Each structure stands twice: as structure tokens, then as C-alpha cells.
N, C-alpha and C positions, 0 to 999 in steps of 0.2 A: 790894753789891760794894765791895771795898776801894778807898778813895780814893787814887789814884796820887800826887797832889800831897802829901798828908799822909805817905804812905809814904816818899817821897824826902826830905821835911823831917826826919823822925825818923831816917832813916839818916844824914843829914848831921850831926845833933846827936850821934849815937852815936859817929861817927868823930872829931868834935872832942873829945869827952869822953875818948876813948881816948888822945888825944895830949896830955892834960894840960890841956885848956881848962877854965878856971874859970867860975863863974857858973851861973845857973839857965837851962836851955834854955827857949825860948818856942815853942810849937807854932803852926804857921800855921793860922789859922781856916778852917774849911770854908765856902766861899761858899754863900749861900742860893740855891737854884735859882730862876730867873725863872719865876713862875707862868704866864706867857703864852708861854713858849718850850718847844719839844719837844727842845731840845738840838741838837747838831750832826747835821744830816741831809744826806746826800750826794745822794740821788736825789729824795726827796719834798720838795715845796715847797708849804706850805699856801696854798691859793687859786689856785695856778698851773695852767695847762693844761700837761700833760706833753708833752715833745717828745723824740723819739729821732732823732738825726741819724746815718744809716747811710751809709757809703761802700760802694756796691754795685757789684760787678764784673759786667760783662756781656760774655760771650764771643760773638763773631760769627765764625762759621766758614764759609769759602767751600769748597764741594765742587763743583768742576766748571766754575766760571766762569773765563774767562781773566783773570788778575790782572795789573794794570798799575801803574806808578809815576807820580807826578805829572809832567806835562810830556810824557809819551809819547803818540804818536799811537795812539788806541785805536779798537776796534770799538765800536759802540753796545751790543754784548752783553758787553763786558768789564767787570769789576768793579774799580773804583779805590776803595780804602778811604778815601783822602783826600777824594775827592768825596762819598762816602757819609757821612763824618763830619760834613760841613757840615749835614746834615739832622737830626743827633741832638741830644738835649737834654743839658745839663750837669747839671741838677738836676731834682728833682720834689718837690712838696709835695702830699700827698693831702688832699682835702676831703670833707666830707659834701655831696653834690651837691644834694639837694632842700632841706635847710635853707639852703644857700648861695644858692639861688635867691630866697629871701625877704629877703635882705640881703647883707651883705658875706660873702666867702668864709669858711666855717666850717672851720678846719683841724682835722684829726684828730690832728696831732702826729707823723705819720710822714713824715719828710723824708729825701731821698736825694740823694747826690752820686755821679754815675756815673763809673766807671773802665772804659774799653772795652779789650778784648783782641781784636785783629784777628788771625785765623789763616787762612792759606791751607793747606788740607789737602795733604799730600804726594801725589805721584802714586801711590805704593803704597797709601795710605789710600783714595784715590779708586777705584783699581782694585778693591780689596777690597769697598768699599761697593757699587759698581755690580754687582759679581758677586753680592753678597748679594741685590740687587733681582732679578737674573735668576733666581737659584736659588729665590726665594720668591714668585714671581708666576705668573700663568697668563693666557694669551691668551683674551679673552672676545669679541673681534670675530668677526663671521660674514660671509662673502662669499656673496651670493646674487644671481643674475641680473646679475652685473657690478657690484653695489652693495655697498659695505662698510658693514655695520651695526655701530655701536659704542655708546657711551653717549650719553645725550640731548644733553648740551652739545656734544659733538663734532659731532653731526649739525647742531645749530643753528649752530655755527661754520662748518662746511663750506659751508652754504648762506646764512648770515647771514639766516636766516628761521626762524620758529617755527610757521608755518601747517601744518595737517594736509594741505594739498594738496601741500606740498613735502616735508615730513618723513614718512617711512614707518616703521612699527614692526611687529615680529612677535616671537613667542616661539619660540626654537629648540626642537626636539624635546627633551623631558626637562628643560627649563629653565622656572622660574617667572618669571624677570625678563626683560622685553622688551628688545630691542635696537633701535637707531634708525639710520636711514640717510638720507642726503641724495642725491637723484637727480642733481643737477647742481651741482657746487661753484660758489660765488660767484667772480666775477672779481677781487675785491679782497683775497682772503686770500693770505698768503705761500705756503702749501702746505696741501693737505687733510690731515686726520687720517685715517690708514689702519689704525689698530689701537687696541686697548684692553687693554693688559697690566696686570692688576690686582694690586696688592700690598697686603697688610694694613698700614694706616697705623700701628697700634699696634706691630706687630712692627718696623717701621722705627724708630719712636721708641725702642724698647727696644734695638735694635742700636746706635743712635747713643749712647745713654746708657752702654751697656756698653763701647764701644770708643773713646770720645772721648779717653780718657787717652792713647792712642797718638798723638793729635794735640796732646798737651800741654794738654788741656782738662779741667777738673774740673766735671762736670755737676751737682754739688750747688750750683754757682753758676748763675746764670741764663744760659742758652745758646740762641742762635738759629743754626740751620744753614740756610744758603742754598744750594740745590741746583740744579745745571744738568747734566742728562744729555745734552742736545742737543749735537750736534757730534761725539760719540764714535762709533766704529765699531760699538759694541754697543748704541747707542741704540734704544729701543722707545718708541712712543707709549704712554703709561701713565697710570693713575689710581691713587688710594689708596682701598681699600675698607674697610668698617667693619661687616661682617656678624658682629657679636659679640653675646653675650647682653645686654650693656649697651645695645645699640641696640634692643632689643625693648621695646615699650610695655608698661608694667607691668600695665595692666588688660585690654587687648585682645589682647596677644601679637602685635601686628603688628610685623614686623621692618623698621624704617625704614632700617636699614643695607643692605637688599636693594634699595632704590630707586635707580634710575639717577641721580636728582638729588642723591643723597648721596655721590657720588664726589667726593673732595676733592683739593686740591693742597697741603694743609698738615695738620699734626697735632701734638699734644703735650699736656702737662699731666696725664697719667695719674697719679692720686694714689698715693703710697707707702703700703703697709700699715703700715710703720714710719716715722713722721715724722722720726725722727732720721737716717734714711738716704734722705731724699727726693732725687729727681732733678728738675731743672728744665729741661726740654728742649722746644723748639718748633721744627719745621722748616717751611720754605716752599720748594716746588719749582715754579719758574716754567716748567720744561720739561715738566711734566705736561700732559695734555690740558686744553683750555680749561675753566675753572672755571664750573660752572653757578651756584653759590651767590652768586658776586659778579658775575655777568653778564660774566665775562672773555671769554666766547665772542664777545661783541658788539664787533667792532672797527670797526663802521660808524657807529653812531648817536652823535652828539655828546652828546645828552641822553637818558638812558634812563629817567628817572622823571617826565618831563613838566613839570618846573618851570622850563624855559628856561635852565638852567645846565648847563655841561659837567660830566659825571660821570666822575671819574678812576677807571680800573680797571687792574688789572695783567694785561695780555694775555699770551699765550704768548711765550716768549723769542724764538722765530723771527720774530715780527712786528717786533722792534726792527731798525731800519735799512732796512726795506722802503720802496720808493718808490711802493708802491701806495696806494690811497685808504684809509688806516687811521688810527685815532685814535692809534696808536703811532708814527706818522711823526715823526721828530725827537726822540723821547723817548730818555733815557739810562738804562741799567739801574742805574747806581750811585746816581743820585738816587732812582729808584723803590724800590730795595731799602732805601735809607735811610729813606724814608717808611714803608714796611712795618714796618721795625724800630722806628721811633719811635711811629707812630700805632696800631699793632697790638701789636707785641711788648712794648714798654715801657709805654706809657700804659694799655693795656687788659688785658694779661695779667700782666706782671711787677710793676708798681706801680700797680694801678688805684685810683681814688678810690671811696669808699663811696657808695652811693646814699642811705642813711639813717644816723642815729647808731646805732652798735652798742650803746651802753649802755642804750637802751630807756627806762629810768626813772631817770635820774640824780637824786641821787647814790646812791640805794639800788637798785643794779642787781639784776635778778632772780636768785634761786637756784633757781627752779623755773619752767619754761615748759611750758604745756599747749597742744598743737596742737588748737585748739578748732574742730572741724569741724561746720558747720551745713549740712545737705543740704536744699535747698529743692526738693522733689520734685514735678515736674509730673505730672499725671494721664496715664498711658500711657507715661511715659518709661521708659527702661531701668532695671532694678532697681538700687538703690543699691549693693548688695553686689558688683555686677559692675563698678562704675566707681570705687570708692574703697577703698583699703586703709589704714586709719588707722595701724596699727602700722608699716607700711612708710614712710609719710610721716614719722612721728615719728623712726624710726631714721635716715633720710637727712638730716633737718634737724638732728638732734642733734649732728652733727660740727661744726656751726658754733659750738657752745659745749659741748664734752664735759666741762666741769668742773663742771656743775650738773645738777640733776635734770630729767628730761623725762617727760611723759605725753601722753596723747591722749584726746579725748572726741568722740563723734559723736551728734548728735541730728537728727531728721528732722521737717520741717514741710512741709505741703502748699504748693505754689507756686500760691496762689490769693488772692482777696480783695485787701486793701490791699497785701500783699506782692507779688502779681502786678502790680498797678498801678504800684508803685514800680519793679519790675524792668523794666517796659516803657519806663521813662524812660531806661534806659541807652543805648538805640539810637535812631536817627532814626525818626520815626513819620510816617505819612501825614497825621495831624492833630496838633495840639498839645493836645488836650483833656486828656490824662492828666497833662501836666506843667505846664500854664500855668493861671493866671497866677502862682501862688504859688511856683513853682520854675522855675529856668532850664531851658530845653528840653534834653532828651537828655543830661543830665549826671549823673544819679544822686543829686542832693541829697536827694530825698525818701527814698530808701533809706538814705542816709548818716545821716539823723536817726533813722530807725527802728532802725538798727543801733547807733548811739551809745547809745540808751536801753538796749538789750539788753546792750551791753558794760559799761555802768555797773553794771547789776544783777548781772551775772555776776562782775564784779570785787569788788563788795561782798560777795558770797557766798564768794569765795575770796581773801581779802586777801593771802595770802602766795604767790599763784600768778600769774604773768604769763600772761594769755590771749592767744594768737596767733589772732585771729579769722579763719577761712577759710570764707567763704560760698560754697557750691556750688549753682549754679542749673541744675538738670537739666530742661531745657525739652523737652517732647515735640513742640512745634510744628514743622511742616515749612515754615512761612512766617514764622518769626521774622525781625525786622530784623537780627539778629546775622549778619553775613556772614563768620563764621569766627574771630572773636576768642575766644581761649581764657581770658584772665585779665587782671587788673589788680591792682596794689598801690596802695592809696589813702593819701594823706597828709591832714593836718588842714586844709590850706588857709590856715593862719595862721603856723605856725612851720616847716612842712616836716617835722613829726613823723609817723612811720608810724602808721597806725590799724588797717587791716584789709586783707584780700585778697578779691577777687571772682573766682570761677572759673566758667566757662560750659561747658555741653555741650548740643549739639543732636543730633538724629538724623543730620544731615549730618556733623557733626564726629565722632560715634561711628563712622559708616560709614567715615570717612577714617582711622580707627585710634586715636582719642583716647578716653581716660577722664579721670578727675579726678586720680588720684594724682600723676602726673608734673607736672601743672600746679600742684597745691597745693605741691609741693616747690619748683618754679621761683618761684612768687609768694611763698612763704614765705622763699625765699632773698633776694628783694628786701626783704621786711619786716625781715629780720635784717641787712641792709646791702649785699648783693651787687648789683653792676651787671651788665648784659649784657656779654659780651665783644666786642660790636660797637658799643657807644657808651660814651662816657666823657669824660674831662677832660684837657686838656693844660695843665700847670701854668705853663710858661714863656709860653705864648700866652694864658693865662687864658681858655680857650675850651672850652665843652662842645660836643662834636661827635658825629656819627653817620654812617651810610652814605649820604651824598649829597654832591653837589658835589665839591670837591677832596679829600674823604676818602670817596668812595663805595666805595672798595676795602676799607674796614675791616670789612665783613661777613666778611673772612678770619678775623677773631677768633672767629667761630662754629666754625671748624674746629679745635676743641680739645676735650679731655675736660672737659665742664662741662654740668650740667643747666641752666645759665643761657643756653646757646646756644639758637637757634631750630631747629636742624636735627635735633633728637631723636636724636642719635647717642650721647648719654650721659645717664644717669638719676641720676648722683651728682655731688657737687661735686668738682672736680678739684684738682690740686696748687696751681694758681695761686689758686683760690678760697680754699683753706685757708691758704696763706701770707698772703694779704691779710687774711683774717678774724682770724687770730691776731695779726697786727701791730696791727689796729684794737683788738682786745681788750686787748692789752698797754698801750697808751697810755691807753685808756679806763679801765681799772682804776686806773692810776696817777693820772689826772686826778681821778677820783672819790674816791680816797683823799685827795688834796690838798684837795678840797672838804670832805670830812668833818673833816679836821684844822682847817679854818677854822671850821666849825660848832662844833667842840669848844672852840676859843679863844673864840668868841662866848658859849658857855655857861659859860665859866670852869671847864672840867673838864680842863685840860691835865695837871695833876698825875696824874690817874687814867689818862691815856692815853699818857703820855710813854714808858714802857717799851715798850709795844706799838708806838708809832710808830717807835722806834729799831730794834726787831726787824724791822718791816715794811720799813724803809728798806734794811736789809741784804738782805732778800729781793728787793726791787726792783732793787738793784744786780746781783744774780745774774740777774734777768730781763733786764736791759739787756745784760749780757754774752752771754747765750744768744741774744738777738735779733740782736746784731751778728755772731754766729757763724752766722746763718741757721737757728738752732734755734727757729723761731717757735712751735711747739707748746709746747716747754718754757718759752719766755718767757711765753706767755699763762698757762700753768699756774701758774708762780711768781707772776705778777702777780695772778692770782686769789687765791692764798694770802695775798699781802701785803695786798691790798685787804680780805679777810675779817678779817685780824688787826686792821686799823684800825677797820673797821666794828663788829666784835664788841666791841672795847674801848670805843668811843664809846657804843654803845647800852648796854653794861653800866654805863657811868658816868652814864647818864641823859640823854645827848645826843639830842635829837630829830632823826632823820634820815629825811626823807620823800622818796619817789620822785616824779618828775614824772608826772602822769596827764593825758594829753591830753583824755580824755573829761570831765574836770571843768572844763576850760578852754574848750571849744568848745560853744557853745549854738546855739539856733535863730536864724537871721538874718531880718531883715525882707525883705519883697518888694523893697524898693528896693536892697538890697545882695546879693540872692540870686545874681544872675548873676556878680558878681565872686567871690563866695564859691565857687560851684560850679565855675567855671572853675579856680580854684586847687586845690580839693580833689581834682580829677581830674588833677592834675599828672602822676602817673605814666603817664597815658594820653598826655599831650602832651609830657612830658619837660621837663627843665630849660630847654631853649630852644624850648619849644612844638613839640617833635618828637613825632610819634605813637609810641605804645608799639609799634605794629607797622604798617608801611606796607602799602598794598595789594600792592606788589611783594613784600615779605617774606612776606606771607600766602600769595601765590600760590606762592612757592618752598616754603613749609612744606607746602603741600597737593599739591605736584608729585609725579609718579610717579617 
């Protein structure tokens, strides 16, 4: 490249000579490049953790709530945006949740400053929206012998009881789905639910995304619609249904969307086929029939999970302001909607924190991931080909990094001998013989060590492939101690690094509609960084939380298109999953490129890599620009290109770049330290704050009709 400084100097000399200047011109010497410097870099910073600070606009749209101004006398059901705003965060910094649990918060470098756009939809917009609901739903309630039969949660709400002696059910002629009735409404409810007008939740999401521009809202921006139909003359008791192909279990063909317990009050996050045209919409309708999934039907019990602490839930809108014996007495809708927006919409859906590090083997991130399926087949268990589809699992997981190569492998081993003994330690046993004294009881340490040996061997045989180990235990026993747990994602217990996933199937679980494929995708999503949409991290409060206590209502996050939900209504990763993953990847590729530049400096190879570093720096500039324009897929794609430019140049120059391998760092522990070790390595079962992977209440919901 022509030296610009030299060119200017020569031009000056020529002009002076043309004007009659005498003397011999002296050329400016070309400076010798610093052998330790890559030159001027705008985005890359050797050795630094990358950060992208994004100003993120969040649209909050009121459809149907009475809107009031500060200082006005309001109804408890009116929405005051000023009161709501007091609940909302100003900023967010995402972390790697499990690694953070082992020390200080480990930031991913994805930082946000929020700009809120509060919108009261016009009367015309509201009228058209509610007409859309009327035109696109159907009444599913049935009146029989003077009893109105609706969905299961409405029956529970009407009677404030779940016992079979109070709640009745039957299947109307020609219908596969039962309906439920309450024989005598409870005295403390504001009014009984007398209908079940069902509307497809995804169609509602699509209508809102397509028509929001008429309310002045761009739904390529993160947008929450807060809906209240109650109080209008055309109001119908209603729920949102999800009987779509994506709600059909992959292996058993059971349609979970047909289950009464899967009627919802919220939905959104359906992924765009074209990521450059993604819509980011989630709606919450508190005027819908009481929600089963979040126990919103229960307005009576202070504590719903038995831990002695009040459990906050978002009850139906008509309960606000009632003077009856209700947990909603004295609650204000503005505060509650602010909490839903913060703890569900923003923290868990729009800007969630990663469960694990997305880079997997820093600084040499994988270019090939193999979904390594190990089927541990119990004698007499359902045939493996009926419960696992390797190609489907690979295809669904690959969207979490579509810039690299993917493959899958499947091998089958009898669930017997030492393997069966180790498997038995996963669950509580009548005696401790199988797990004591060398291993902590019921923690899986014995299997962890067996698996670690196997993972080391497979990694050595395929050095250029990252193995994503997915162990599937196909247990034929009808008396297994496993009481419905489907899977776990396991970390190393030392650094919070992901290691493997464990997936379970029993005859009871298979009869309930489950195979392995969807569980493998869910647990694989954890392994690759994804959190549940019902638990996560609040940056400003520095608190990891889940669905209990004052955030019990965050199970609402499951009412979204995501295989990471527990309600089985989606089998793929949704738009909010993809946005988050591509953001994590963008900063991870940048951070690891920075790390490789430091290795290059330490190896004295800067001269060989300087040109590549400057080229990659320009690529990362483009990545950051795309990121700030919410083009997260493009940002991650460019970041991958920039990272590869640096990595290839460094390796080509002879720089040693070695990826972190957890299985070479974690060894057998002594008996004296086994309990501490095993409690830690099962962290994904307990959660960053010792919260269960799945509570008994959540498990009951998942298995509900």
C-alpha cells in the first residue's frame, strides 16, 4: 500500500520546486512499524473482553386498559404508565449464569440502555383488534344440566378447588378434548367464568405484528402488548389456543396444544424465516380466562408452593378492586403490569442472560459440532428408533450457530451393569448401597466420572470436532425412582463450564406423550447457552430468580414460542432465543479474537498477523453496526468471519491457539470432597440459586391434561 505520509511529502516538495525553490529536497523517512503493535484498531482490543453497548427501544402498547395521568383518581384496573415505569429497569448487563455462580458475575459483554415508548392504542385500533378476536375465535364452552363446562383452569377458578369430587369433566360428542365444570362457584371470586372463546395465539401475534404500525409502533423493535378486553360490550371470556403442528411431540405425535392446561393468556416470539425481517412481539392479556400455567386461577391461597412465602401471581383483571377475600385485594394493575414487563418481558425474553458460555472452548471456538447421542437402552424399553430422531435434533440445534458445520451420531449401549448402577444414583433410593460411601448420594457423580472418561476418548479420536454429549436413559422399569424428570444439563462443578446433558424416558413418561428428541433439543439448548424463559437474572437487582415468591408469576415466560419452555407448545427455538444467541456469539467471537491477538503478541508474531487483524477490525466494525440496528444474525455472521480471519492468520503464523477442554481439567475427587463436588456438578438441577431444574408443581403442570 502507498504510504500516505510519504506521498504528501513528495507532493509538497514538487510544488516548492515548481515555484523556484532551490536546494535538494529531503524525503520524510518511513517509520519502522512497532513489532508488538497491530496498528490502529477501532473495535478489536488485544486481551480485552468485548463489549457492545446498545440503546434498546422497548415499545409498551396499551390495548383496552383505561389510561390515566399522574395525580388522577384511578380505578385499580386503570393503567398509569408513570406508575408502571417505576417498576422498569434503566439498564441491563447479561451474564453467564452458571459460571457466575462460581465467583463474581461473568459478563458476556452485551449491555443495554432502555428507551421506553409508551403507547395508548386509539379507539379505532382497539375496536379493530377486538373485532379480529371475535372473527377468529370459536366458543368451546358447553352447558349441561345447568353447569357451564369450560377449560380446566376456569373450572378451578370458579370453585377455588381442584379435587375430582368438585370438578367434573366430560368429552362432548365428537370432541377429543374434555371440558371441565365447577358445580358450585366459590364465594370469594369476583364473578364466575361462563365461557371459553378460543383464539389461536399465534394468529393474534401475527395480527399485532402486521398492524402495529397503525399505532405508530415498529415491531422489529421489542414490543409488549398489554391487552384488556374486559369491560367492553363485546367482551367474551376467552383463552388462547395452540393446536398447531409445532405443538405436536416429535416422537409420539401427541398434540400438547390440544390439552386444556395449555390454554394461555400470553404469546409471542415466533421466529422469522428471514432474520433480516424479524418481528419481536409478545402480548399479555390479563382479561383472558384465569391462567393454569401460572396458577393465576388461585386467588385464595397465600402460598401455593408450600414454602411458607407469599407467591405473587397475575390474577384475572376483574379481581382487581374486589373487596372479597382475594389475593388481588389492594393490588394495582399498573404496578403488576410493570413487573410482568420487567421480570418476564425484558429480563427473560428480550435481553436474557446466558446459562453457559457460548464460546464452548475458548479461545479456539468450535467450527464443527457433533450432536453425540448415546442411547442407554433398558431391556424391554420402547425401541430407540421410535423415541429419537438424530437428524431432527441436529437440524433444530444448528440454528444456535448456523455459521459452522454440524453433524450427529448415535450409538446404543445396554442399560445394565456398572452403567445401570451409576444411573440408579441419579434419583433417591430406598437404600444408599449403590451410591455410598464413595459417592455423594443421589447426585450422579459415579456416572459423571464414567462419562468424562468416554468424552475424553471421543474427543481424542475427533480432535477437530466438538462433541455435544447427550446421554439418553431409556428405562423400561415401571418402578423407577424417577418421578417424571425429563432431563438435565450438567456443568463441571468447578468453573461452571457445560459438560453433557442427561435425558430420561420411562414407560410412564412415554405414555404421557414424551420421547427423547424434544428433550435432547431442550437440554442441548441449555448446553449451548440458552436459559429457560421462566428463570433468569435481573441485572440491576443482581438477582437470579425463578417462579416462586414475589416472582412466582414468571412462569408466564413459558407462554412464548420456545423449545426452552416447559409447556411443550413449541419444538424450535423462537425469535427471542435467536436474538440472544446471536448477540452472545457476536461478543464471544470478538472477545476470543482479542485473546488470540494477545497470544500472537506473546509469540512475537504480530508482523505476520497485522494485516489480518486490521481487516478483521473492519469486519467487526460492520458487525457492531448491524448489531446496533438489531440485525443480530448478520452481526454474528460477520463476527464469525472476523474471528476466523484472526484465528487463521495466527495459526498460519505458527501461534499456538488451544481451546479450553473441561474434561482435561476435572478429575476424580476423594471421598472427603465428593459431596461438595457432586452438589456443584449437578448445579443445573439446582439452579444458580439452588433452585430445582423443575419443581414438583411445574412437573405436575407439564403432565396435566
